[in-house]
Biotite code that builds the C-alpha atoms (Angstrom):
import biotite.structure as struc

atoms = struc.array([
    struc.Atom([26.110, 0.573, -20.717], chain_id="A", res_id=1, res_name="MET", atom_name="CA", element="C"),
    struc.Atom([24.311, -2.681, -21.459], chain_id="A", res_id=2, res_name="THR", atom_name="CA", element="C"),
    struc.Atom([25.685, -5.481, -23.573], chain_id="A", res_id=3, res_name="ASP", atom_name="CA", element="C"),
    struc.Atom([23.226, -4.574, -26.328], chain_id="A", res_id=4, res_name="GLY", atom_name="CA", element="C"),
    struc.Atom([20.895, -7.493, -25.623], chain_id="A", res_id=5, res_name="ILE", atom_name="CA", element="C"),
    struc.Atom([17.397, -6.491, -24.622], chain_id="A", res_id=6, res_name="PHE", atom_name="CA", element="C"),
    struc.Atom([14.635, -8.750, -23.411], chain_id="A", res_id=7, res_name="ALA", atom_name="CA", element="C"),
    struc.Atom([12.123, -9.125, -26.205], chain_id="A", res_id=8, res_name="THR", atom_name="CA", element="C"),
    struc.Atom([10.412, -12.146, -24.731], chain_id="A", res_id=9, res_name="SER", atom_name="CA", element="C"),
    struc.Atom([10.407, -12.287, -20.957], chain_id="A", res_id=10, res_name="VAL", atom_name="CA", element="C"),
    struc.Atom([8.679, -14.522, -18.490], chain_id="A", res_id=11, res_name="PHE", atom_name="CA", element="C"),
    struc.Atom([8.534, -14.397, -14.709], chain_id="A", res_id=12, res_name="PHE", atom_name="CA", element="C"),
    struc.Atom([9.193, -17.195, -12.236], chain_id="A", res_id=13, res_name="LYS", atom_name="CA", element="C"),
    struc.Atom([7.362, -16.887, -8.902], chain_id="A", res_id=14, res_name="LEU", atom_name="CA", element="C"),
    struc.Atom([8.451, -18.649, -5.731], chain_id="A", res_id=15, res_name="THR", atom_name="CA", element="C"),
    struc.Atom([6.706, -18.107, -2.382], chain_id="A", res_id=16, res_name="ILE", atom_name="CA", element="C"),
    struc.Atom([7.945, -19.666, 0.838], chain_id="A", res_id=17, res_name="GLY", atom_name="CA", element="C"),
    struc.Atom([10.026, -22.159, -1.115], chain_id="A", res_id=18, res_name="GLY", atom_name="CA", element="C"),
    struc.Atom([7.046, -23.185, -3.294], chain_id="A", res_id=19, res_name="ASN", atom_name="CA", element="C"),
    struc.Atom([7.712, -22.795, -7.026], chain_id="A", res_id=20, res_name="ASP", atom_name="CA", element="C"),
    struc.Atom([4.405, -21.518, -8.423], chain_id="A", res_id=21, res_name="LEU", atom_name="CA", element="C"),
    struc.Atom([5.611, -21.644, -12.017], chain_id="A", res_id=22, res_name="GLY", atom_name="CA", element="C"),
    struc.Atom([6.164, -19.189, -14.832], chain_id="A", res_id=23, res_name="ASP", atom_name="CA", element="C"),
    struc.Atom([3.992, -16.212, -15.727], chain_id="A", res_id=24, res_name="PHE", atom_name="CA", element="C"),
    struc.Atom([3.852, -14.218, -18.956], chain_id="A", res_id=25, res_name="SER", atom_name="CA", element="C"),
    struc.Atom([3.152, -10.822, -17.377], chain_id="A", res_id=26, res_name="THR", atom_name="CA", element="C"),
    struc.Atom([4.029, -9.104, -14.118], chain_id="A", res_id=27, res_name="CYS", atom_name="CA", element="C"),
    struc.Atom([2.650, -5.699, -13.169], chain_id="A", res_id=28, res_name="SER", atom_name="CA", element="C"),
    struc.Atom([2.558, -3.561, -10.052], chain_id="A", res_id=29, res_name="GLY", atom_name="CA", element="C"),
    struc.Atom([6.208, -3.610, -9.041], chain_id="A", res_id=30, res_name="LEU", atom_name="CA", element="C"),
    struc.Atom([6.293, -0.239, -7.354], chain_id="A", res_id=31, res_name="GLY", atom_name="CA", element="C"),
    struc.Atom([6.267, 1.856, -4.216], chain_id="A", res_id=32, res_name="ALA", atom_name="CA", element="C"),
    struc.Atom([5.084, 5.276, -3.111], chain_id="A", res_id=33, res_name="GLU", atom_name="CA", element="C"),
    struc.Atom([6.572, 7.359, -0.309], chain_id="A", res_id=34, res_name="VAL", atom_name="CA", element="C"),
    struc.Atom([4.278, 9.682, 1.626], chain_id="A", res_id=35, res_name="GLU", atom_name="CA", element="C"),
    struc.Atom([5.852, 13.123, 1.850], chain_id="A", res_id=36, res_name="ILE", atom_name="CA", element="C"),
    struc.Atom([5.165, 15.395, 4.803], chain_id="A", res_id=37, res_name="GLU", atom_name="CA", element="C"),
    struc.Atom([5.734, 19.083, 4.251], chain_id="A", res_id=38, res_name="SER", atom_name="CA", element="C"),
    struc.Atom([7.160, 20.945, 7.257], chain_id="A", res_id=39, res_name="TYR", atom_name="CA", element="C"),
    struc.Atom([7.280, 24.746, 7.276], chain_id="A", res_id=40, res_name="ALA", atom_name="CA", element="C"),
    struc.Atom([10.121, 25.779, 9.562], chain_id="A", res_id=41, res_name="GLU", atom_name="CA", element="C"),
    struc.Atom([9.471, 28.989, 11.515], chain_id="A", res_id=42, res_name="GLY", atom_name="CA", element="C"),
    struc.Atom([11.486, 31.936, 10.198], chain_id="A", res_id=43, res_name="GLY", atom_name="CA", element="C"),
    struc.Atom([12.391, 30.124, 6.946], chain_id="A", res_id=44, res_name="ASN", atom_name="CA", element="C"),
    struc.Atom([10.082, 31.423, 4.242], chain_id="A", res_id=45, res_name="ASN", atom_name="CA", element="C"),
    struc.Atom([12.172, 30.278, 1.272], chain_id="A", res_id=46, res_name="GLY", atom_name="CA", element="C"),
    struc.Atom([11.002, 26.655, 1.279], chain_id="A", res_id=47, res_name="PHE", atom_name="CA", element="C"),
    struc.Atom([9.306, 23.915, 3.256], chain_id="A", res_id=48, res_name="SER", atom_name="CA", element="C"),
    struc.Atom([11.135, 20.769, 4.299], chain_id="A", res_id=49, res_name="TRP", atom_name="CA", element="C"),
    struc.Atom([9.917, 17.688, 2.427], chain_id="A", res_id=50, res_name="GLN", atom_name="CA", element="C"),
    struc.Atom([10.217, 14.777, 4.861], chain_id="A", res_id=51, res_name="LEU", atom_name="CA", element="C"),
    struc.Atom([9.727, 11.165, 3.826], chain_id="A", res_id=52, res_name="PRO", atom_name="CA", element="C"),
    struc.Atom([6.980, 9.291, 5.671], chain_id="A", res_id=53, res_name="GLY", atom_name="CA", element="C"),
    struc.Atom([5.560, 5.817, 5.257], chain_id="A", res_id=54, res_name="ARG", atom_name="CA", element="C"),
    struc.Atom([6.156, 3.753, 2.166], chain_id="A", res_id=55, res_name="ILE", atom_name="CA", element="C"),
    struc.Atom([3.269, 2.003, 0.435], chain_id="A", res_id=56, res_name="THR", atom_name="CA", element="C"),
    struc.Atom([3.973, -0.998, -1.799], chain_id="A", res_id=57, res_name="TRP", atom_name="CA", element="C"),
    struc.Atom([1.757, -1.712, -4.809], chain_id="A", res_id=58, res_name="SER", atom_name="CA", element="C"),
    struc.Atom([0.072, -5.077, -5.161], chain_id="A", res_id=59, res_name="ASN", atom_name="CA", element="C"),
    struc.Atom([1.710, -7.287, -7.782], chain_id="A", res_id=60, res_name="ILE", atom_name="CA", element="C"),
    struc.Atom([-0.366, -9.066, -10.424], chain_id="A", res_id=61, res_name="THR", atom_name="CA", element="C"),
    struc.Atom([0.983, -11.958, -12.474], chain_id="A", res_id=62, res_name="LEU", atom_name="CA", element="C"),
    struc.Atom([-0.884, -13.569, -15.377], chain_id="A", res_id=63, res_name="THR", atom_name="CA", element="C"),
    struc.Atom([-0.410, -16.582, -17.595], chain_id="A", res_id=64, res_name="ARG", atom_name="CA", element="C"),
    struc.Atom([-2.203, -19.026, -19.799], chain_id="A", res_id=65, res_name="ALA", atom_name="CA", element="C"),
    struc.Atom([-3.585, -22.002, -17.898], chain_id="A", res_id=66, res_name="VAL", atom_name="CA", element="C"),
    struc.Atom([-1.017, -24.808, -17.670], chain_id="A", res_id=67, res_name="THR", atom_name="CA", element="C"),
    struc.Atom([-0.260, -27.699, -15.349], chain_id="A", res_id=68, res_name="GLU", atom_name="CA", element="C"),
    struc.Atom([1.246, -25.052, -13.021], chain_id="A", res_id=69, res_name="ASP", atom_name="CA", element="C"),
    struc.Atom([-2.295, -23.827, -12.281], chain_id="A", res_id=70, res_name="THR", atom_name="CA", element="C"),
    struc.Atom([-2.608, -26.637, -9.741], chain_id="A", res_id=71, res_name="THR", atom_name="CA", element="C"),
    struc.Atom([0.426, -25.232, -7.881], chain_id="A", res_id=72, res_name="LYS", atom_name="CA", element="C"),
    struc.Atom([-1.513, -22.052, -7.140], chain_id="A", res_id=73, res_name="ILE", atom_name="CA", element="C"),
    struc.Atom([-4.561, -24.066, -6.076], chain_id="A", res_id=74, res_name="ALA", atom_name="CA", element="C"),
    struc.Atom([-2.412, -26.037, -3.597], chain_id="A", res_id=75, res_name="ARG", atom_name="CA", element="C"),
    struc.Atom([-0.786, -22.850, -2.261], chain_id="A", res_id=76, res_name="TRP", atom_name="CA", element="C"),
    struc.Atom([-4.188, -21.175, -1.797], chain_id="A", res_id=77, res_name="LEU", atom_name="CA", element="C"),
    struc.Atom([-5.453, -24.305, -0.024], chain_id="A", res_id=78, res_name="ASP", atom_name="CA", element="C"),
    struc.Atom([-2.585, -23.960, 2.479], chain_id="A", res_id=79, res_name="GLU", atom_name="CA", element="C"),
    struc.Atom([-3.361, -20.259, 2.968], chain_id="A", res_id=80, res_name="ILE", atom_name="CA", element="C"),
    struc.Atom([-7.052, -20.950, 3.623], chain_id="A", res_id=81, res_name="VAL", atom_name="CA", element="C"),
    struc.Atom([-6.083, -23.110, 6.588], chain_id="A", res_id=82, res_name="ARG", atom_name="CA", element="C"),
    struc.Atom([-3.536, -20.632, 7.989], chain_id="A", res_id=83, res_name="ARG", atom_name="CA", element="C"),
    struc.Atom([-2.716, -17.220, 6.582], chain_id="A", res_id=84, res_name="VAL", atom_name="CA", element="C"),
    struc.Atom([0.959, -16.618, 7.218], chain_id="A", res_id=85, res_name="GLU", atom_name="CA", element="C"),
    struc.Atom([2.926, -14.017, 5.242], chain_id="A", res_id=86, res_name="PRO", atom_name="CA", element="C"),
    struc.Atom([5.916, -15.613, 3.530], chain_id="A", res_id=87, res_name="LYS", atom_name="CA", element="C"),
    struc.Atom([8.847, -14.199, 1.622], chain_id="A", res_id=88, res_name="ASP", atom_name="CA", element="C"),
    struc.Atom([9.311, -15.050, -2.022], chain_id="A", res_id=89, res_name="GLY", atom_name="CA", element="C"),
    struc.Atom([11.084, -14.120, -5.209], chain_id="A", res_id=90, res_name="GLU", atom_name="CA", element="C"),
    struc.Atom([10.161, -12.961, -8.685], chain_id="A", res_id=91, res_name="ILE", atom_name="CA", element="C"),
    struc.Atom([12.782, -13.573, -11.366], chain_id="A", res_id=92, res_name="VAL", atom_name="CA", element="C"),
    struc.Atom([12.507, -12.114, -14.874], chain_id="A", res_id=93, res_name="ALA", atom_name="CA", element="C"),
    struc.Atom([13.961, -14.653, -17.322], chain_id="A", res_id=94, res_name="LEU", atom_name="CA", element="C"),
    struc.Atom([14.903, -14.685, -20.981], chain_id="A", res_id=95, res_name="ARG", atom_name="CA", element="C"),
    struc.Atom([13.629, -17.596, -23.099], chain_id="A", res_id=96, res_name="PRO", atom_name="CA", element="C"),
    struc.Atom([17.013, -19.344, -22.651], chain_id="A", res_id=97, res_name="ASN", atom_name="CA", element="C"),
    struc.Atom([16.395, -19.248, -18.840], chain_id="A", res_id=98, res_name="LEU", atom_name="CA", element="C"),
    struc.Atom([19.109, -16.700, -18.076], chain_id="A", res_id=99, res_name="THR", atom_name="CA", element="C"),
    struc.Atom([17.935, -14.221, -15.430], chain_id="A", res_id=100, res_name="PRO", atom_name="CA", element="C"),
    struc.Atom([17.532, -10.567, -16.326], chain_id="A", res_id=101, res_name="ILE", atom_name="CA", element="C"),
    struc.Atom([16.662, -9.224, -12.865], chain_id="A", res_id=102, res_name="VAL", atom_name="CA", element="C"),
    struc.Atom([15.176, -10.600, -9.670], chain_id="A", res_id=103, res_name="SER", atom_name="CA", element="C"),
    struc.Atom([13.388, -9.198, -6.651], chain_id="A", res_id=104, res_name="TRP", atom_name="CA", element="C"),
    struc.Atom([13.038, -10.586, -3.158], chain_id="A", res_id=105, res_name="GLN", atom_name="CA", element="C"),
    struc.Atom([9.402, -9.987, -2.135], chain_id="A", res_id=106, res_name="VAL", atom_name="CA", element="C"),
    struc.Atom([8.798, -9.720, 1.619], chain_id="A", res_id=107, res_name="LEU", atom_name="CA", element="C"),
    struc.Atom([5.707, -10.829, 3.539], chain_id="A", res_id=108, res_name="GLY", atom_name="CA", element="C"),
    struc.Atom([3.560, -12.080, 0.654], chain_id="A", res_id=109, res_name="ILE", atom_name="CA", element="C"),
    struc.Atom([-0.152, -12.737, 1.170], chain_id="A", res_id=110, res_name="VAL", atom_name="CA", element="C"),
    struc.Atom([-2.679, -13.510, -1.575], chain_id="A", res_id=111, res_name="PRO", atom_name="CA", element="C"),
    struc.Atom([-5.228, -10.855, -2.519], chain_id="A", res_id=112, res_name="VAL", atom_name="CA", element="C"),
    struc.Atom([-7.014, -12.404, -5.486], chain_id="A", res_id=113, res_name="ARG", atom_name="CA", element="C"),
    struc.Atom([-6.804, -15.363, -7.818], chain_id="A", res_id=114, res_name="TRP", atom_name="CA", element="C"),
    struc.Atom([-8.863, -15.154, -10.985], chain_id="A", res_id=115, res_name="GLN", atom_name="CA", element="C"),
    struc.Atom([-9.297, -18.467, -12.730], chain_id="A", res_id=116, res_name="GLY", atom_name="CA", element="C"),
    struc.Atom([-9.897, -18.928, -16.427], chain_id="A", res_id=117, res_name="PRO", atom_name="CA", element="C"),
    struc.Atom([-13.157, -18.502, -18.273], chain_id="A", res_id=118, res_name="SER", atom_name="CA", element="C"),
    struc.Atom([-13.827, -21.344, -20.641], chain_id="A", res_id=119, res_name="PHE", atom_name="CA", element="C"),
    struc.Atom([-15.878, -20.339, -23.667], chain_id="A", res_id=120, res_name="ASP", atom_name="CA", element="C"),
    struc.Atom([-16.045, -22.729, -26.632], chain_id="A", res_id=121, res_name="PRO", atom_name="CA", element="C"),
    struc.Atom([-17.038, -19.809, -28.880], chain_id="A", res_id=122, res_name="ALA", atom_name="CA", element="C"),
    struc.Atom([-13.791, -17.979, -28.079], chain_id="A", res_id=123, res_name="ASN", atom_name="CA", element="C"),
    struc.Atom([-10.493, -19.353, -29.386], chain_id="A", res_id=124, res_name="SER", atom_name="CA", element="C"),
    struc.Atom([-8.319, -17.258, -27.030], chain_id="A", res_id=125, res_name="ALA", atom_name="CA", element="C"),
    struc.Atom([-6.167, -19.077, -24.495], chain_id="A", res_id=126, res_name="ALA", atom_name="CA", element="C"),
    struc.Atom([-7.645, -19.573, -21.030], chain_id="A", res_id=127, res_name="ALA", atom_name="CA", element="C"),
    struc.Atom([-5.839, -17.151, -18.707], chain_id="A", res_id=128, res_name="VAL", atom_name="CA", element="C"),
    struc.Atom([-5.440, -16.973, -14.939], chain_id="A", res_id=129, res_name="GLU", atom_name="CA", element="C"),
    struc.Atom([-4.132, -14.146, -12.768], chain_id="A", res_id=130, res_name="SER", atom_name="CA", element="C"),
    struc.Atom([-2.747, -13.958, -9.251], chain_id="A", res_id=131, res_name="LEU", atom_name="CA", element="C"),
    struc.Atom([-2.629, -10.735, -7.224], chain_id="A", res_id=132, res_name="GLU", atom_name="CA", element="C"),
    struc.Atom([-0.424, -10.587, -4.141], chain_id="A", res_id=133, res_name="ILE", atom_name="CA", element="C"),
    struc.Atom([0.166, -7.975, -1.448], chain_id="A", res_id=134, res_name="ALA", atom_name="CA", element="C"),
    struc.Atom([3.542, -7.645, 0.245], chain_id="A", res_id=135, res_name="HIS", atom_name="CA", element="C"),
    struc.Atom([5.598, -5.640, 2.739], chain_id="A", res_id=136, res_name="CYS", atom_name="CA", element="C"),
    struc.Atom([8.464, -4.672, 0.442], chain_id="A", res_id=137, res_name="GLY", atom_name="CA", element="C"),
    struc.Atom([10.855, -5.444, -2.401], chain_id="A", res_id=138, res_name="LEU", atom_name="CA", element="C"),
    struc.Atom([14.614, -5.880, -2.389], chain_id="A", res_id=139, res_name="ARG", atom_name="CA", element="C"),
    struc.Atom([16.925, -6.604, -5.294], chain_id="A", res_id=140, res_name="PRO", atom_name="CA", element="C"),
    struc.Atom([18.157, -10.204, -5.157], chain_id="A", res_id=141, res_name="SER", atom_name="CA", element="C"),
])
């Protein structure tokens, strides 16, 4: 049973290889899929064995309005351009008062895509950026 407090406004802190890349307003793609191999045992016609195979981890996408933290991603990407090296990191879901809700250790992170903001003076919406990362697995922190 929970304490009755639910996260109504959550943000996500991303750290990769010790680099704090700032806070994000959305985080999607936390997930995995296990390949299942069906094995029909000779003489057993009642069922087939369902054997787990490889696990595939979904890419994670984080988005936020453009802030001074945008330069942190630019610096991190600049490092990656020179030498791509998977690094472990952490995603922490936080309440507005900075208390953690849940956190995940993310293993072997590499960047997939960074989408910078579109600036349009005719549009009053906030400029938004997104970062997509691939990884080798998640563990609860």
